[in-house]
C-alpha positions in Angstrom: 98.0 140.3 75.9 97.2 142.5 72.5 99.6 144.6 72.9 102.4 142.5 72.6 101.4 140.5 70.3 100.8 141.0 65.7 97.2 140.7 65.3 95.8 138.0 62.5 92.5 137.1 62.1 92.1 133.3 61.6 90.0 131.5 59.2 87.0 129.3 59.5 88.8 126.1 58.5 91.7 127.1 60.8 89.2 127.3 64.2 87.9 124.0 63.1 91.4 122.5 63.2 91.8 123.8 66.5 88.5 122.7 68.1 89.0 119.4 66.9 91.9 118.9 69.0 90.8 120.3 71.8 87.5 118.0 71.2 90.0 115.1 72.1 91.1 116.6 75.5 87.1 116.9 77.1 86.2 113.8 79.1 82.4 114.1 80.4 81.2 113.2 82.8 80.1 109.6 82.0 83.5 109.1 80.8 84.8 110.0 84.4 82.4 107.3 85.9 83.8 104.6 83.8 87.1 105.5 84.8 86.0 105.5 87.8 84.9 101.8 88.6 87.9 101.3 87.0 90.2 102.4 90.0 87.4 100.9 92.3 88.1 97.5 90.2 92.0 97.9 90.6 92.0 99.1 93.8 90.1 95.8 94.8 92.4 93.3 93.2 95.3 95.5 94.6 94.2 94.2 98.2 92.8 91.0 97.3 94.9 89.1 95.4 99.2 88.7 95.5 100.4 88.6 92.0 100.3 90.2 88.6 98.0 93.3 90.0 98.0 96.9 88.4 98.4 98.7 91.0 100.9 97.1 93.9 98.4 98.4 96.6 101.4 98.8 99.4 101.4 98.4 102.6 103.4 101.3 105.2 103.3 99.8 108.0 102.0 103.3 109.3 99.0 102.9 111.6 97.8 106.5 112.4 98.3 110.0 111.5 100.0 112.3 114.0 98.2 113.3 117.5 99.8 116.6 117.7 101.8 116.0 120.8 105.1 114.4 119.4 108.4 115.8 121.0 112.2 116.0 120.0 114.8 116.7 117.0 114.3 114.3 114.0 116.3 114.1 110.7 114.1 113.6 107.7 115.5 112.6 103.7 113.4 113.5 101.3 114.4 111.8 97.4 111.8 112.1 93.9 112.8 113.5 91.3 115.6 116.0 90.3 116.0 117.3 93.9 117.2 115.6 97.1 116.3 117.3 100.9 118.1 117.0 103.8 116.0 118.7 106.9 116.5 119.0 110.4 112.9 119.3 112.3 112.4 120.0 116.5 108.8 119.3 117.8 108.1 120.9 121.1 105.0 122.0 122.5 102.6 121.0 118.8 105.0 123.5 117.4 107.0 122.7 114.4 110.5 124.5 113.9 112.5 122.9 111.0 115.5 123.8 108.4 116.4 122.4 105.4 119.7 122.0 102.3 118.5 121.3 98.7 120.5 119.5 96.9 120.9 118.8 93.4 119.7 114.9 92.1 122.1 115.1 88.4 121.1 112.6 85.5 124.3 110.9 86.2 123.3 110.1 89.4 119.4 109.1 87.7 120.9 106.8 85.6 124.4 105.4 87.2 125.1 102.8 89.8 123.5 102.3 93.8 126.9 103.0 95.5 126.9 106.8 93.4 123.3 107.4 93.9 123.6 106.2 98.2 126.7 107.6 98.4 125.7 110.8 97.0 122.9 111.3 99.7 124.9 109.5 102.6 127.4 112.5 101.8 124.5 114.6 101.6 123.1 113.5 105.1 126.6 113.9 106.8 127.3 117.5 105.8 124.6 118.7 106.9 124.4 117.0 110.2 127.5 117.9 110.8 126.5 121.9 110.4 124.3 121.5 112.5 125.0 119.7 115.0 128.6 119.4 115.3 131.1 116.3 115.8 130.4 112.7 115.0 126.7 113.3 115.6 124.2 110.1 116.4 120.9 110.4 114.7 118.6 107.5 116.3 115.7 107.6 113.5 116.2 109.0 110.8 112.7 109.3 108.3 113.7 108.6 104.4 110.8 109.6 102.0 111.5 107.4 99.2 109.5 108.3 96.2 109.3 105.4 94.4 107.2 101.8 94.6 108.7 100.1 97.6 108.1 96.4 98.8 108.1 96.9 102.3 108.4 94.6 104.8 108.7 96.2 108.0 108.5 100.1 108.7 112.4 100.3 108.5 112.8 97.9 105.1 111.3 97.4 101.7 113.0 96.8 98.3 112.5 98.6 95.2 109.9 97.2 92.4 110.9 99.4 90.2 112.2 102.6 89.1 110.0 105.4 87.7 110.4 109.2 86.8 113.4 108.9 84.6 115.1 107.0 87.3 117.1 104.2 86.6 120.2 103.5 88.7 121.6 99.9 88.3 121.5 97.7 91.3 119.1 99.0 93.1 115.7 97.3 91.7 115.1 94.6 94.6 117.7 95.7 96.9 116.6 97.1 100.5 116.5 100.7 100.5 117.2 101.2 104.2 120.4 99.0 103.7 122.1 100.3 100.8 122.0 103.5 102.7 123.0 102.3 106.1 125.6 101.0 104.1 126.9 103.9 102.8 126.6 105.5 106.3 129.0 103.1 108.1 131.3 103.6 104.8 131.8 107.1 105.1 131.9 107.1 109.1 130.9 110.8 109.7 127.6 109.8 111.6 125.3 106.8 113.3 122.1 106.1 112.9 120.0 103.8 114.6 117.5 103.3 111.6 116.0 104.5 109.0 112.5 104.7 108.2 111.2 103.9 105.0 108.0 106.4 103.5 106.6 107.3 100.3 106.4 111.0 99.6 102.0 110.5 99.6 102.2 108.8 103.8 104.6 111.9 104.1 102.3 114.3 103.0 99.2 112.4 104.6 100.8 112.7 107.9 102.1 116.2 107.9 98.8 117.5 107.2 98.1 115.0 110.1 99.4 117.0 112.2 97.1 119.7 112.0 94.0 118.6 110.5 92.5 115.4 112.3 89.9 114.6 109.2 93.3 113.7 106.7 92.8 110.3 104.9 94.5 110.8 101.7 97.6 112.0 100.6 98.1 113.1 97.2 101.2 114.5 94.9 100.6 116.0 92.3 104.3 117.2 91.1 107.0 115.4 88.3 105.0 112.6 89.1 101.5 111.9 90.9 100.8 108.9 93.4 98.2 108.7 96.5 97.6 107.2 99.4 94.4 106.7 101.5 93.6 105.0 105.2 92.7 101.4 104.7 90.7 99.6 107.6 92.4 95.7 108.4 89.4 94.5 109.2 88.6 91.0 106.9 91.0 87.8 106.2 90.3 89.1 102.3 93.4 91.6 102.8 96.2 89.8 101.2 98.7 91.3 103.6 100.0 88.9 106.7 99.8 91.5 108.8 96.2 91.2 109.0 97.0 88.5 111.6 99.5 90.5 113.3 97.4 91.6 117.1 99.2 95.2 116.7 97.0 95.1 113.1 94.2 93.3 112.9 90.9 94.8 113.3 92.7 98.5 113.1 94.3 100.5 110.1 96.3 101.1 107.9 97.8 103.7 105.3 98.2 101.9 102.2 100.2 103.4 99.2 98.4 102.7 96.0 101.3 103.6 93.2 98.2 104.4 91.1 100.2 106.4 88.7 100.5 102.8 87.0 96.7 103.0 86.1 95.5 102.2 83.2 99.1 100.7 82.3 97.5 96.7 81.6 93.7 96.7 81.9 93.2 99.9 79.3 91.0 101.9 81.3 92.3 104.8 80.2 92.8 104.0 76.3 88.9 105.3 75.5 90.3 108.8 76.8 94.0 108.4 75.2 95.1 111.0 72.4 97.7 110.3 69.8 99.5 112.7 71.5 99.1 110.4 75.1 100.8 107.2 73.1 103.8 109.7 71.7 104.4 109.9 74.9 104.8 106.9 76.1 106.5 105.4 73.5 109.2 107.8 73.6 109.7 108.1 77.3 111.8 105.7 79.1 109.2 103.1 80.6 107.0 102.5 77.4 103.4 100.6 78.3 103.9 101.8 81.9 103.2 104.5 84.2 100.6 105.5 82.0 97.7 107.9 84.3 101.5 109.1 85.5 102.0 110.1 82.1 98.5 111.9 81.2 98.2 114.1 84.6 101.8 115.2 86.3 104.2 117.8 85.7 106.8 115.7 84.3 104.6 115.0 81.0 102.2 117.9 80.8 104.4 120.2 78.6 105.7 117.6 76.1 101.8 116.6 75.6 101.5 120.4 74.9 104.8 120.8 72.9 103.1 117.9 70.8 99.9 119.2 70.1 101.7 122.6 68.8 103.4 120.5 66.7 100.2 118.6 65.3 98.9 122.3 64.8 101.8 123.8 63.2 101.7 120.4 60.5 98.2 121.2 59.6 99.2 124.7 59.0 97.3 126.2 61.6 100.2 127.8 63.9 103.4 129.2 62.4 102.2 129.1 58.6 103.5 125.6 59.1 106.9 126.1 59.8 108.1 124.2 62.7 111.5 126.1 64.6 114.5 124.1 65.4 113.3 124.9 69.2 110.1 123.7 69.0 111.1 120.3 67.5 113.3 119.3 70.9 111.9 117.3 73.2 110.6 118.4 76.5 111.6 121.9 75.1 107.6 123.2 76.2 107.7 122.9 80.1 104.9 121.9 82.0 105.8 125.9 83.9 105.3 127.2 80.4 101.9 125.6 80.3 101.4 127.1 83.7 102.5 130.7 82.8 100.3 130.6 79.7 97.4 129.3 82.0 98.1 131.8 84.0 97.2 134.6 81.0 99.9 137.4 81.6 101.5 138.3 78.2 104.9 139.3 79.3 105.1 135.6 80.1 103.9 134.2 76.9 105.8 136.3 74.8 108.9 135.0 76.3 108.2 131.4 75.8 107.3 131.3 72.2 110.5 133.6 71.4 112.3 130.5 74.0 110.5 128.4 71.6 111.8 130.0 68.3 108.3 132.5 67.4 108.8 135.9 68.2 106.7 137.3 65.9 103.6 135.3 67.2 100.3 136.5 66.4 98.0 136.9 69.1 95.7 134.2 67.5 99.2 132.0 67.8 99.2 132.9 71.3 95.4 132.4 72.2 94.9 128.9 70.7 98.4 128.1 73.1 96.5 129.3 76.0 93.3 127.3 75.0 96.0 124.0 74.6 97.4 124.6 77.7 94.1 125.3 79.7 92.4 121.8 77.5 95.6 119.6 78.6 95.5 120.8 82.2 91.6 120.7 82.7 91.6 117.4 81.4 94.2 116.5 83.8 93.2 117.9 86.8 89.9 116.1 86.0 91.3 112.6 85.5 93.1 113.2 89.1 89.7 114.0 90.5 88.0 110.5 89.3 91.0 109.0 91.4 90.0 110.7 94.3 86.7 110.2 93.9 87.5 106.2 93.9 89.3 106.3 97.1 86.8 108.4 98.6 84.0 106.2 97.5 85.7 103.8 98.9 86.5 104.7 102.6 82.6 106.2 102.8 83.2 109.1 104.6 80.7 112.5 104.1 83.4 114.5 105.2 87.2 114.2 104.8 89.9 116.0 104.0 92.9 115.5 101.4 96.2 116.8 102.1 98.6 117.5 98.7 101.8 118.1 97.7 103.8 119.0 94.5 104.4 121.9 92.2 101.7 121.2 89.8 99.2 121.2 92.5 101.1 124.3 94.0 102.1 126.3 91.0 99.5 126.0 88.6 97.7 128.8 88.9 94.0 126.7 87.9 94.7 123.1 89.0 93.5 122.9 92.1 90.1 124.8 90.9 89.6 122.5 88.4 90.0 119.8 90.2 87.3 121.1 93.2 85.4 122.0 90.4 84.9 118.3 89.7 84.6 116.6 92.5 81.7 118.6 93.6 80.3 117.3 90.8 80.9 113.9 91.1 80.6 114.1 95.2 77.9 116.4 95.0 76.8 114.7 99.2 80.4 114.9 100.2 82.7 117.5 101.6 86.2 117.3 100.2 89.1 119.2 101.4 91.6 119.9 99.2 94.6 120.8 101.9 98.1 122.3 100.6 100.8 120.3 102.6 103.6 122.8 103.1 106.7 120.9 103.1 104.9 117.2 103.4 107.4 115.2 102.3 110.4 115.9 104.6 108.3 117.0 107.6 105.8 113.7 107.6 109.0 111.8 107.2 110.3 113.1 110.7 106.9 112.3 111.8 107.2 109.0 111.1 111.3 108.8 112.7 109.1 110.3 116.2 106.7 107.4 115.8 109.8 105.0 116.3 110.5 106.4 119.0 107.6 106.4 120.7 
């Protein structure tokens, strides 16, 4: 990187200030153990109590992973962030052939009305289905990966508990998601749909990998937001879900959507590892005091945490001669993509990023400091994510399992997976944990759940 930067020799004071900031992002083994105990407490509370639980621990009504023998053609929908996807999967002979299209979700749709959002989804599904099948197609069951907290009453019905990931659409909280979409499909009269199977992206990720790997026990999302699900045994009367009385589920199992992004929001289990940057991110978010765990580890927030760290070092006159450019002062101007690029160590990328935020003449020292900050924030996020996983794995009591993982942070960050695996090995030395990338998990998994309805 020295080719691209002017060299400035930092003093002892500057180095001390950088070290002081970086130290705040270190998480010891002891701190991780306390966080894992907190997770265990919240998991237990969520599966045994009825009200006021920090983690919703939502039953998905999916009680097995795929067998690999499913057959047929199935449509899937995937909504979980700033893009929406429609997919057609053709499953035959243990093989899957897929085609899909991605449609943007504008800020207006994210904060508009239910009719606007679900009308748009129905429009996209109709256009895609007609393009693929022609005429006025009958789609049968459609899998819908709806990556927000939904309280399900069956596989094909469920009400939104609350919005996350920057969404705040009017008229959706407490409403049945499947019903809202079916109404818009019927209004348009372009296609017909028998039923809409609601699943979370974590469940879809787990189902997708389960088609090829029967050791999958956990689904994990590390992208714009974060969440996890796992296979919970239904073998005691302590479980709060009424379905334990159902002959189909009793003494068996069900995939539970933890909604773990809310961890630490009420219990305070993360207070000891919060920094002032974390607190500022939370205060200025769309949902203050909510989704605290998510705000410390997911792609929607890591870039902003780094930007606030940079501003702190500018204020201390450690970086850029104490001058904050107008670009760096803009909220979210330093992206999580930039964090990944700095962690990759490519000098040209670093130059382009710093030029974009108002510092074309950054020194080698300044570049190295920002790289260290990006690495420290990323390592903390990975260790926190691994702590949550360890809490689930200890609960499962297995000595070997696969975690299906999807999300842009896990896929695109150059060191995140390695940081997570190292932490898992540290916390679970006697357990073989395989982190398996679930390519196209949300769409493929939704289709496999739709296949289970047909079955």
